[in-house]
N, C-alpha and C positions, 0 to 999 in steps of 0.2 A: 505493500499499499503505497504509495507516494504521495505525500501531503503536501501542501501549499501554504502558507501562512496567509490568510485574508488580512488584508490592509484597509484602514480607515481611507475615504469614507465608502466603502463598499457596504451596499444594502444588508448583505447576510448576517454583518455583524448587528445588527438591530433585532433580528428575528429572536422569538425567546424559544428557548431550548426545548426540547420534549422529555418528560419523563422516560427513563431507560423501563424495560418491562423484561427484556430477553438479557439475560446475561451467558450470553452464547458465544461462539468463536467469531463473529463480525465486531461483538463488542471486544473480545481479547485481542483481534487483531488492531482493531483501532488504538486501543491504550499503548500495545506494543509499537505501534507505528508513531505515535504522538509522543513518546519518550524521546527516540533520539532527535527528532525534529525540535522539541524544546530544548536540547541539550545544544545541539548545532547553532542554534540561535540564539545563545547565551541568554536562555529563558529561567525562569526560578520556578514558572506556573505558565500552565497551557491549559485553555477549555475547547472542548472539542470544536464549538461553533467557530474558534479561530482559523481551524483546518476545514471549515464548511461543513461540519458534521453538528446538526442541530440537536444535540443531544445533552443531557445534564448530567455532563462528565466532565471532570478536570483532574490534572495531575499537576503535583508539587514536590520540588525538592529544593531546602532551603539550603544553602551553601552554610558549609560548616566554619570554624575559625579562620582556617587555610583558604577557604573559598572554593572547596572541591565538594562536587556534589555525588556522594558516593551511591551506587545503585538501591543499597539496603535505605538510604533514605526518603525513595520514592515513595510518595504517598499517591494512590488510585483513589479519586471519591467520586462516587456515582449518586446521584439525586441527593444532593446534601440539602439540609435545611438547617436554617440557624435555630437552636431552642433556648440561648441565651446569651445575653451582650450585655458588656458592662464597659464603662469610662469612655474615654474619647482619646486618641492621639492622633498626629501629622507625621507623614511620611512621605518623603518623596518617591512618588511612583513614575513607573514608566511602562511601556505593553510592546509587547511583539508586533500588534496590529495598529501601533501609532508610533513607529520605530522614530530616533533621534529625538524623540521629547519628553521631558519629564517635570511634573510638577507636582506641589505640595497637596495632598489629598486628606481628608479628616475622616477617620474610621473608627470603630468601637476596639476599644483596647484590648479586650478580652473577648472570645466566644466561645459557645459549645455547640459542636454541629453533631448532628446525627447523619450519618450516611452508610452507602452500602459499598463493599469492594466488588472486584471484579466477578467475582461469585454470589453475589446478591446476598452476602451476609452482613447484617447490620450493626455497625458501631456508632461508638460516640468518641468525638475527637473534644479534648480541650484545648485551646489554642491561647498565646498572646505573642507579642511581639510581632516580627515579621512575618511567621507562619499566619498568623491572625490576620494580618493586612493582606497579604498574599491571597487568602481564603478567601475574603470578603472581596477583593477585587476581582478574580475569577469567578465568583459567584455571581457578580455583578452582570457578566458576559453572558451567563446564562438567560438573563432575564434582559438581554441586550443592552445593556449601558455600560457604556466606558467612561473609563478615569475621569475625560475630558468633560464629561457630562456633568460633573461634580465641581467645576471650576465656577469662580464669580464671572459674572457676564463680560467683564473688563478683559480678564485673564482669558476667557473664552476668545474672545475678539482677536487677542493679541496670538493665540494658539493658532485661530485660522488662517492668519497673514503669515506667519511665520512656517507655518506648515505648508501654505501654496508654494512658499519661496523654497523651501526645501522639494519640494514634488518637482518642481521647476529644474532646480539644481540635479537632481539623482535622473531626469528625464536626459540632461544636458550631456551627462558624460558617457 
């Protein structure tokens, strides 16, 4: 399965992802293909919709202190639901679907989610720090929300201008 990252302003990023009902080979193949794509693009998280698959699936691998992302730290999260949230934090986020752009976004500091693994087993995960932020960022993708949607009006206008300029530069290369 050869996956390509869908980039803003592609309308597919606005699609609301569907619940996974079949924990089958197709799901496993998707998860297995998403991981190398995320690593090769220097991501720490990837939602299935970002590779044009509108399913409630996301993966995360938060780098350790040395910046490594060992395979055993990979989290595969299917059909996530936030069941508890607390606190507020601001973190500079980026997104594989909005390349070369980083912005401060407010999120919950700690969250607890209910989710399923690739085999359909139900799990609960409590997260804080970068993991909590990354989960919230990826879960937004499942609702068709991008981190740039959370910017103030003024920042959003500045982003649109900068992004158009970057797109022109990339095309000119």
